All heavy atoms as TSV, in Angstrom:
chain	resi	resn	atom	element	x	y	z
A	1	MET	N	N	6.371	1.832	-8.034
A	1	MET	CA	C	5.374	1.210	-7.181
A	1	MET	C	C	4.058	1.161	-7.967
A	1	MET	O	O	3.641	2.146	-8.544
A	1	MET	CB	C	5.205	2.034	-5.905
A	1	MET	CG	C	4.316	1.389	-4.898
A	1	MET	SD	S	4.040	2.338	-3.376
A	1	MET	CE	C	5.670	2.727	-2.836
A	2	ASP	N	N	3.448	0.001	-7.957
A	2	ASP	CA	C	2.188	-0.156	-8.672
A	2	ASP	C	C	1.105	0.746	-8.089
A	2	ASP	O	O	1.120	1.089	-6.907
A	2	ASP	CB	C	1.706	-1.604	-8.601
A	2	ASP	CG	C	2.469	-2.503	-9.556
A	2	ASP	OD1	O	2.726	-2.069	-10.679
A	2	ASP	OD2	O	2.801	-3.630	-9.157
A	3	LEU	N	N	0.151	1.092	-8.941
A	3	LEU	CA	C	-0.915	2.009	-8.547
A	3	LEU	C	C	-1.710	1.479	-7.355
A	3	LEU	O	O	-2.055	2.232	-6.451
A	3	LEU	CB	C	-1.836	2.270	-9.741
A	3	LEU	CG	C	-2.883	3.363	-9.557
A	3	LEU	CD1	C	-2.227	4.694	-9.198
A	3	LEU	CD2	C	-3.714	3.510	-10.817
A	4	TYR	N	N	-1.969	0.162	-7.318
A	4	TYR	CA	C	-2.749	-0.367	-6.198
A	4	TYR	C	C	-2.004	-0.171	-4.871
A	4	TYR	O	O	-2.628	0.073	-3.833
A	4	TYR	CB	C	-3.117	-1.836	-6.425
A	4	TYR	CG	C	-2.107	-2.835	-5.926
A	4	TYR	CD1	C	-2.307	-3.488	-4.724
A	4	TYR	CD2	C	-0.959	-3.117	-6.649
A	4	TYR	CE1	C	-1.391	-4.408	-4.256
A	4	TYR	CE2	C	-0.039	-4.035	-6.188
A	4	TYR	CZ	C	-0.253	-4.677	-4.995
A	4	TYR	OH	O	0.658	-5.576	-4.534
A	5	SER	N	N	-0.680	-0.239	-4.898
A	5	SER	CA	C	0.118	-0.004	-3.690
A	5	SER	C	C	0.040	1.457	-3.270
A	5	SER	O	O	-0.029	1.768	-2.077
A	5	SER	CB	C	1.579	-0.387	-3.927
A	5	SER	OG	O	1.695	-1.752	-4.209
A	6	GLN	N	N	0.047	2.342	-4.238
A	6	GLN	CA	C	-0.063	3.771	-3.939
A	6	GLN	C	C	-1.416	4.086	-3.299
A	6	GLN	O	O	-1.496	4.878	-2.353
A	6	GLN	CB	C	0.129	4.582	-5.210
A	6	GLN	CG	C	1.531	4.459	-5.786
A	6	GLN	CD	C	1.666	5.178	-7.110
A	6	GLN	OE1	O	1.159	6.276	-7.291
A	6	GLN	NE2	N	2.348	4.542	-8.046
A	7	TYR	N	N	-2.483	3.462	-3.822
A	7	TYR	CA	C	-3.803	3.650	-3.226
A	7	TYR	C	C	-3.823	3.142	-1.792
A	7	TYR	O	O	-4.422	3.762	-0.908
A	7	TYR	CB	C	-4.872	2.924	-4.034
A	7	TYR	CG	C	-5.242	3.580	-5.341
A	7	TYR	CD1	C	-5.443	2.820	-6.482
A	7	TYR	CD2	C	-5.395	4.962	-5.442
A	7	TYR	CE1	C	-5.800	3.413	-7.688
A	7	TYR	CE2	C	-5.741	5.558	-6.648
A	7	TYR	CZ	C	-5.945	4.776	-7.766
A	7	TYR	OH	O	-6.293	5.357	-8.946
A	8	ALA	N	N	-3.193	2.012	-1.543
A	8	ALA	CA	C	-3.170	1.438	-0.196
A	8	ALA	C	C	-2.467	2.369	0.779
A	8	ALA	O	O	-2.943	2.593	1.902
A	8	ALA	CB	C	-2.489	0.071	-0.217
A	9	ILE	N	N	-1.340	2.908	0.365
A	9	ILE	CA	C	-0.594	3.821	1.237
A	9	ILE	C	C	-1.409	5.068	1.534
A	9	ILE	O	O	-1.476	5.542	2.675
A	9	ILE	CB	C	0.768	4.166	0.607
A	9	ILE	CG1	C	1.655	2.928	0.618
A	9	ILE	CG2	C	1.431	5.336	1.333
A	9	ILE	CD1	C	2.923	3.063	-0.184
A	10	GLN	N	N	-2.061	5.610	0.511
A	10	GLN	CA	C	-2.889	6.798	0.701
A	10	GLN	C	C	-4.062	6.508	1.630
A	10	GLN	O	O	-4.388	7.306	2.507
A	10	GLN	CB	C	-3.392	7.328	-0.645
A	10	GLN	CG	C	-4.195	8.613	-0.523
A	10	GLN	CD	C	-3.394	9.767	0.036
A	10	GLN	OE1	O	-2.209	9.911	-0.236
A	10	GLN	NE2	N	-4.040	10.606	0.821
A	11	ALA	N	N	-4.696	5.355	1.462
A	11	ALA	CA	C	-5.820	4.985	2.324
A	11	ALA	C	C	-5.374	4.855	3.777
A	11	ALA	O	O	-6.084	5.288	4.699
A	11	ALA	CB	C	-6.443	3.680	1.847
A	12	CYS	N	N	-4.205	4.285	3.999
A	12	CYS	CA	C	-3.671	4.163	5.360
A	12	CYS	C	C	-3.405	5.528	5.973
A	12	CYS	O	O	-3.721	5.781	7.140
A	12	CYS	CB	C	-2.386	3.338	5.363
A	12	CYS	SG	S	-2.645	1.612	4.969
A	13	GLN	N	N	-2.830	6.414	5.183
A	13	GLN	CA	C	-2.536	7.765	5.665
A	13	GLN	C	C	-3.823	8.493	6.034
A	13	GLN	O	O	-3.910	9.137	7.078
A	13	GLN	CB	C	-1.769	8.555	4.599
A	13	GLN	CG	C	-1.369	9.956	5.037
A	13	GLN	CD	C	-0.372	9.959	6.170
A	13	GLN	OE1	O	0.521	9.128	6.216
A	13	GLN	NE2	N	-0.527	10.886	7.093
A	14	GLU	N	N	-4.838	8.378	5.188
A	14	GLU	CA	C	-6.109	9.038	5.472
A	14	GLU	C	C	-6.771	8.457	6.717
A	14	GLU	O	O	-7.326	9.210	7.539
A	14	GLU	CB	C	-7.038	8.932	4.271
A	14	GLU	CG	C	-6.593	9.797	3.107
A	14	GLU	CD	C	-7.518	9.705	1.904
A	14	GLU	OE1	O	-8.683	9.282	2.069
A	14	GLU	OE2	O	-7.074	10.066	0.803
A	15	ALA	N	N	-6.721	7.147	6.890
A	15	ALA	CA	C	-7.303	6.515	8.078
A	15	ALA	C	C	-6.587	6.981	9.337
A	15	ALA	O	O	-7.220	7.272	10.362
A	15	ALA	CB	C	-7.237	4.995	7.952
A	16	TYR	N	N	-5.281	7.076	9.271
A	16	TYR	CA	C	-4.460	7.548	10.398
A	16	TYR	C	C	-4.881	8.955	10.796
A	16	TYR	O	O	-5.096	9.250	11.969
A	16	TYR	CB	C	-2.987	7.501	9.970
A	16	TYR	CG	C	-1.992	7.955	11.004
A	16	TYR	CD1	C	-1.513	7.082	11.960
A	16	TYR	CD2	C	-1.483	9.250	10.994
A	16	TYR	CE1	C	-0.577	7.483	12.898
A	16	TYR	CE2	C	-0.552	9.668	11.922
A	16	TYR	CZ	C	-0.100	8.780	12.876
A	16	TYR	OH	O	0.824	9.180	13.799
A	17	GLU	N	N	-5.011	9.818	9.800
A	17	GLU	CA	C	-5.383	11.205	10.069
A	17	GLU	C	C	-6.824	11.313	10.572
A	17	GLU	O	O	-7.113	12.068	11.506
A	17	GLU	CB	C	-5.193	12.048	8.812
A	17	GLU	CG	C	-3.732	12.220	8.434
A	17	GLU	CD	C	-3.524	12.841	7.063
A	17	GLU	OE1	O	-4.526	13.160	6.374
A	17	GLU	OE2	O	-2.355	12.998	6.676
A	18	MET	N	N	-7.742	10.557	9.963
A	18	MET	CA	C	-9.149	10.608	10.375
A	18	MET	C	C	-9.337	10.095	11.802
A	18	MET	O	O	-10.243	10.532	12.512
A	18	MET	CB	C	-10.016	9.808	9.406
A	18	MET	CG	C	-10.156	10.465	8.044
A	18	MET	SD	S	-11.061	9.448	6.856
A	18	MET	CE	C	-12.703	9.547	7.554
A	19	ALA	N	N	-8.478	9.185	12.216
A	19	ALA	CA	C	-8.543	8.656	13.577
A	19	ALA	C	C	-7.964	9.626	14.596
A	19	ALA	O	O	-8.061	9.410	15.794
A	19	ALA	CB	C	-7.814	7.316	13.656
A	20	GLY	N	N	-7.344	10.696	14.096
A	20	GLY	CA	C	-6.760	11.684	14.995
A	20	GLY	C	C	-5.469	11.220	15.641
A	20	GLY	O	O	-5.083	11.723	16.697
A	21	LEU	N	N	-4.806	10.257	15.029
A	21	LEU	CA	C	-3.564	9.736	15.593
A	21	LEU	C	C	-2.400	10.670	15.282
A	21	LEU	O	O	-2.348	11.294	14.227
A	21	LEU	CB	C	-3.277	8.351	15.031
A	21	LEU	CG	C	-4.343	7.289	15.288
A	21	LEU	CD1	C	-3.992	5.997	14.579
A	21	LEU	CD2	C	-4.527	7.061	16.771
A	22	THR	N	N	-1.485	10.746	16.217
A	22	THR	CA	C	-0.248	11.504	16.042
A	22	THR	C	C	0.874	10.709	16.681
A	22	THR	O	O	0.623	9.814	17.495
A	22	THR	CB	C	-0.329	12.891	16.720
A	22	THR	OG1	O	-0.400	12.702	18.138
A	22	THR	CG2	C	-1.509	13.706	16.223
A	23	PRO	N	N	2.116	11.030	16.351
A	23	PRO	CA	C	3.237	10.329	16.997
A	23	PRO	C	C	3.216	10.484	18.529
A	23	PRO	O	O	3.734	9.639	19.239
A	23	PRO	CB	C	4.471	10.994	16.396
A	23	PRO	CG	C	4.009	11.493	15.065
A	23	PRO	CD	C	2.582	11.927	15.290
A	24	GLU	N	N	2.589	11.544	19.007
A	24	GLU	CA	C	2.517	11.765	20.452
A	24	GLU	C	C	1.444	10.913	21.121
A	24	GLU	O	O	1.511	10.647	22.321
A	24	GLU	CB	C	2.242	13.244	20.754
A	24	GLU	CG	C	3.381	14.185	20.381
A	24	GLU	CD	C	3.439	14.500	18.897
A	24	GLU	OE1	O	2.372	14.511	18.236
A	24	GLU	OE2	O	4.554	14.712	18.399
A	25	THR	N	N	0.421	10.492	20.356
A	25	THR	CA	C	-0.692	9.764	20.965
A	25	THR	C	C	-0.603	8.249	20.792
A	25	THR	O	O	-1.342	7.522	21.452
A	25	THR	CB	C	-2.042	10.235	20.384
A	25	THR	OG1	O	-2.064	9.980	18.977
A	25	THR	CG2	C	-2.271	11.704	20.659
A	26	VAL	N	N	0.255	7.781	19.913
A	26	VAL	CA	C	0.356	6.336	19.683
A	26	VAL	C	C	1.796	5.984	19.291
A	26	VAL	O	O	2.467	6.739	18.601
A	26	VAL	CB	C	-0.639	5.864	18.597
A	26	VAL	CG1	C	-0.287	6.416	17.253
A	26	VAL	CG2	C	-0.742	4.360	18.562
A	27	LYS	N	N	2.251	4.854	19.776
A	27	LYS	CA	C	3.588	4.379	19.434
A	27	LYS	C	C	3.546	3.669	18.080
A	27	LYS	O	O	2.597	2.935	17.785
A	27	LYS	CB	C	4.097	3.412	20.499
A	27	LYS	CG	C	4.258	4.035	21.857
A	27	LYS	CD	C	4.693	2.983	22.860
A	27	LYS	CE	C	4.724	3.569	24.253
A	27	LYS	NZ	N	4.975	2.538	25.256
A	28	ALA	N	N	4.558	3.835	17.282
A	28	ALA	CA	C	4.617	3.222	15.956
A	28	ALA	C	C	4.493	1.704	16.033
A	28	ALA	O	O	3.849	1.083	15.183
A	28	ALA	CB	C	5.912	3.614	15.242
A	29	GLU	N	N	5.073	1.106	17.065
A	29	GLU	CA	C	5.014	-0.358	17.171
A	29	GLU	C	C	3.623	-0.865	17.565
A	29	GLU	O	O	3.376	-2.063	17.567
A	29	GLU	CB	C	6.070	-0.889	18.147
A	29	GLU	CG	C	5.969	-0.357	19.546
A	29	GLU	CD	C	6.783	0.915	19.794
A	29	GLU	OE1	O	7.269	1.540	18.847
A	29	GLU	OE2	O	6.912	1.275	20.975
A	30	GLU	N	N	2.715	0.050	17.889
A	30	GLU	CA	C	1.339	-0.334	18.209
A	30	GLU	C	C	0.417	-0.260	16.993
A	30	GLU	O	O	-0.764	-0.560	17.097
A	30	GLU	CB	C	0.790	0.558	19.326
A	30	GLU	CG	C	1.502	0.365	20.651
A	30	GLU	CD	C	1.017	1.319	21.723
A	30	GLU	OE1	O	0.317	2.298	21.389
A	30	GLU	OE2	O	1.348	1.088	22.890
A	31	LEU	N	N	0.949	0.148	15.862
A	31	LEU	CA	C	0.155	0.279	14.640
A	31	LEU	C	C	0.467	-0.846	13.677
A	31	LEU	O	O	1.572	-1.385	13.660
A	31	LEU	CB	C	0.457	1.611	13.941
A	31	LEU	CG	C	0.029	2.874	14.659
A	31	LEU	CD1	C	0.515	4.091	13.891
A	31	LEU	CD2	C	-1.468	2.917	14.838
A	32	GLY	N	N	-0.511	-1.175	12.865
A	32	GLY	CA	C	-0.293	-2.186	11.838
A	32	GLY	C	C	-1.333	-2.043	10.749
A	32	GLY	O	O	-2.388	-1.459	10.948
A	33	VAL	N	N	-1.008	-2.572	9.604
A	33	VAL	CA	C	-1.920	-2.523	8.470
A	33	VAL	C	C	-1.950	-3.900	7.829
A	33	VAL	O	O	-0.917	-4.527	7.627
A	33	VAL	CB	C	-1.450	-1.499	7.415
A	33	VAL	CG1	C	-2.321	-1.559	6.179
A	33	VAL	CG2	C	-1.453	-0.097	7.998
A	34	ILE	N	N	-3.144	-4.357	7.533
A	34	ILE	CA	C	-3.304	-5.590	6.772
A	34	ILE	C	C	-3.939	-5.192	5.451
A	34	ILE	O	O	-4.995	-4.569	5.423
A	34	ILE	CB	C	-4.193	-6.604	7.511
A	34	ILE	CG1	C	-3.532	-7.006	8.831
A	34	ILE	CG2	C	-4.463	-7.813	6.623
A	34	ILE	CD1	C	-4.397	-7.888	9.706
A	35	PHE	N	N	-3.276	-5.529	4.377
A	35	PHE	CA	C	-3.758	-5.167	3.051
A	35	PHE	C	C	-3.708	-6.398	2.169
A	35	PHE	O	O	-2.743	-7.142	2.198
A	35	PHE	CB	C	-2.886	-4.058	2.456
A	35	PHE	CG	C	-3.331	-3.609	1.099
A	35	PHE	CD1	C	-4.430	-2.786	0.962
A	35	PHE	CD2	C	-2.655	-4.014	-0.034
A	35	PHE	CE1	C	-4.849	-2.373	-0.287
A	35	PHE	CE2	C	-3.065	-3.608	-1.289
A	35	PHE	CZ	C	-4.167	-2.785	-1.416
A	36	SER	N	N	-4.748	-6.604	1.417
A	36	SER	CA	C	-4.799	-7.768	0.557
A	36	SER	C	C	-5.232	-7.363	-0.836
A	36	SER	O	O	-5.962	-6.398	-1.019
A	36	SER	CB	C	-5.791	-8.778	1.137
A	36	SER	OG	O	-5.883	-9.901	0.300
A	37	SER	N	N	-4.754	-8.098	-1.804
A	37	SER	CA	C	-5.119	-7.811	-3.187
A	37	SER	C	C	-5.228	-9.123	-3.947
A	37	SER	O	O	-4.360	-9.988	-3.835
A	37	SER	CB	C	-4.052	-6.925	-3.833
A	37	SER	OG	O	-4.293	-6.810	-5.204
A	38	GLY	N	N	-6.281	-9.243	-4.719
A	38	GLY	CA	C	-6.468	-10.453	-5.506
A	38	GLY	C	C	-5.498	-10.551	-6.660
A	38	GLY	O	O	-4.993	-11.618	-6.983
A	39	ILE	N	N	-5.222	-9.451	-7.316
A	39	ILE	CA	C	-4.294	-9.467	-8.441
A	39	ILE	C	C	-3.585	-8.121	-8.552
A	39	ILE	O	O	-3.339	-7.612	-9.632
A	39	ILE	CB	C	-4.998	-9.862	-9.755
A	39	ILE	CG1	C	-3.993	-10.167	-10.852
A	39	ILE	CG2	C	-5.954	-8.786	-10.199
A	39	ILE	CD1	C	-4.460	-11.129	-11.883
A	40	GLY	N	N	-3.262	-7.545	-7.427
A	40	GLY	CA	C	-2.514	-6.295	-7.432
A	40	GLY	C	C	-1.146	-6.489	-8.053
A	40	GLY	O	O	-0.562	-7.557	-7.987
A	41	GLY	N	N	-0.672	-5.464	-8.696
A	41	GLY	CA	C	0.636	-5.544	-9.331
A	41	GLY	C	C	0.588	-6.077	-10.740
A	41	GLY	O	O	1.618	-6.449	-11.307
A	42	LEU	N	N	-0.589	-6.121	-11.321
A	42	LEU	CA	C	-0.732	-6.669	-12.661
A	42	LEU	C	C	0.111	-5.906	-13.680
A	42	LEU	O	O	0.669	-6.501	-14.599
A	42	LEU	CB	C	-2.204	-6.669	-13.083
A	42	LEU	CG	C	-2.526	-7.426	-14.362
A	42	LEU	CD1	C	-2.096	-8.880	-14.255
A	42	LEU	CD2	C	-4.013	-7.351	-14.660
A	43	THR	N	N	0.238	-4.611	-13.495
A	43	THR	CA	C	1.063	-3.803	-14.407
A	43	THR	C	C	2.504	-4.288	-14.396
A	43	THR	O	O	3.131	-4.455	-15.439
A	43	THR	CB	C	0.997	-2.322	-14.016
A	43	THR	OG1	O	-0.364	-1.906	-14.007
A	43	THR	CG2	C	1.779	-1.464	-14.989
A	44	THR	N	N	3.046	-4.523	-13.207
A	44	THR	CA	C	4.417	-5.006	-13.095
A	44	THR	C	C	4.559	-6.397	-13.698
A	44	THR	O	O	5.534	-6.678	-14.410
A	44	THR	CB	C	4.857	-5.033	-11.617
A	44	THR	OG1	O	4.796	-3.711	-11.099
A	44	THR	CG2	C	6.263	-5.580	-11.469
A	45	ILE	N	N	3.602	-7.258	-13.443
A	45	ILE	CA	C	3.651	-8.609	-14.020
A	45	ILE	C	C	3.662	-8.521	-15.541
A	45	ILE	O	O	4.475	-9.179	-16.206
A	45	ILE	CB	C	2.462	-9.458	-13.531
A	45	ILE	CG1	C	2.578	-9.711	-12.027
A	45	ILE	CG2	C	2.371	-10.767	-14.300
A	45	ILE	CD1	C	1.333	-10.306	-11.400
A	46	GLU	N	N	2.792	-7.689	-16.082
A	46	GLU	CA	C	2.715	-7.534	-17.537
A	46	GLU	C	C	4.047	-7.029	-18.105
A	46	GLU	O	O	4.556	-7.575	-19.093
A	46	GLU	CB	C	1.598	-6.561	-17.904
A	46	GLU	CG	C	1.471	-6.314	-19.387
A	46	GLU	CD	C	0.402	-5.272	-19.707
A	46	GLU	OE1	O	0.004	-4.508	-18.806
A	46	GLU	OE2	O	-0.006	-5.232	-20.868
A	47	GLU	N	N	4.623	-6.023	-17.476
A	47	GLU	CA	C	5.897	-5.473	-17.952
A	47	GLU	C	C	7.000	-6.525	-17.928
A	47	GLU	O	O	7.808	-6.610	-18.863
A	47	GLU	CB	C	6.296	-4.274	-17.093
A	47	GLU	CG	C	5.410	-3.056	-17.285
A	47	GLU	CD	C	5.677	-1.971	-16.250
A	47	GLU	OE1	O	6.514	-2.190	-15.332
A	47	GLU	OE2	O	5.038	-0.910	-16.348
A	48	GLN	N	N	7.052	-7.316	-16.869
A	48	GLN	CA	C	8.114	-8.302	-16.738
A	48	GLN	C	C	7.935	-9.469	-17.716
A	48	GLN	O	O	8.917	-10.003	-18.240
A	48	GLN	CB	C	8.188	-8.804	-15.294
A	48	GLN	CG	C	8.545	-7.726	-14.301
A	48	GLN	CD	C	9.799	-6.953	-14.670
A	48	GLN	OE1	O	10.815	-7.539	-15.009
A	48	GLN	NE2	N	9.730	-5.634	-14.600
A	49	VAL	N	N	6.706	-9.869	-17.983
A	49	VAL	CA	C	6.453	-10.924	-18.948
A	49	VAL	C	C	6.915	-10.478	-20.332
A	49	VAL	O	O	7.522	-11.251	-21.087
A	49	VAL	CB	C	4.957	-11.331	-18.957
A	49	VAL	CG1	C	4.612	-12.176	-20.168
A	49	VAL	CG2	C	4.621	-12.074	-17.679
A	50	ILE	N	N	6.643	-9.230	-20.669
A	50	ILE	CA	C	7.073	-8.688	-21.965
A	50	ILE	C	C	8.597	-8.694	-22.057
A	50	ILE	O	O	9.174	-9.079	-23.063
A	50	ILE	CB	C	6.501	-7.288	-22.198
A	50	ILE	CG1	C	4.979	-7.383	-22.408
A	50	ILE	CG2	C	7.167	-6.602	-23.398
A	50	ILE	CD1	C	4.259	-6.049	-22.398
A	51	LYS	N	N	9.291	-8.299	-20.976
A	51	LYS	CA	C	10.757	-8.304	-20.968
A	51	LYS	C	C	11.308	-9.709	-21.171
A	51	LYS	O	O	12.250	-9.915	-21.925
A	51	LYS	CB	C	11.288	-7.728	-19.658
A	51	LYS	CG	C	11.155	-6.228	-19.557
A	51	LYS	CD	C	11.727	-5.739	-18.236
A	51	LYS	CE	C	11.540	-4.253	-18.102
A	51	LYS	NZ	N	12.076	-3.739	-16.810
A	52	VAL	N	N	10.716	-10.685	-20.471
A	52	VAL	CA	C	11.163	-12.068	-20.598
A	52	VAL	C	C	10.935	-12.556	-22.027
A	52	VAL	O	O	11.792	-13.232	-22.608
A	52	VAL	CB	C	10.456	-12.977	-19.569
A	52	VAL	CG1	C	10.711	-14.447	-19.883
A	52	VAL	CG2	C	10.899	-12.645	-18.157
A	53	HIS	N	N	9.796	-12.217	-22.566
A	53	HIS	CA	C	9.482	-12.647	-23.936
A	53	HIS	C	C	10.467	-12.076	-24.941
A	53	HIS	O	O	10.913	-12.773	-25.856
A	53	HIS	CB	C	8.055	-12.253	-24.306
A	53	HIS	CG	C	7.677	-12.660	-25.692
A	53	HIS	ND1	N	7.810	-11.807	-26.769
A	53	HIS	CD2	C	7.192	-13.824	-26.186
A	53	HIS	CE1	C	7.413	-12.438	-27.867
A	53	HIS	NE2	N	7.022	-13.667	-27.535
A	54	ASP	N	N	10.782	-10.791	-24.791
A	54	ASP	CA	C	11.696	-10.126	-25.713
A	54	ASP	C	C	13.115	-10.669	-25.558
A	54	ASP	O	O	13.876	-10.802	-26.453
A	54	ASP	CB	C	11.693	-8.616	-25.516
A	54	ASP	CG	C	10.374	-7.997	-25.954
A	54	ASP	OD1	O	9.609	-8.648	-26.679
A	54	ASP	OD2	O	10.108	-6.847	-25.532
């Protein structure tokens, strides 16, 4: 998993905890996350381009 994805997951987890949410206080289907990245995953793109080239 690319680093930007790991940061996103960690940020979501921290927001969840800071909001005081628990499985008892909110249903999973009531939660959602919108995450956007201009060029996230560049490491993976770079690795795959090198593989194709080789």
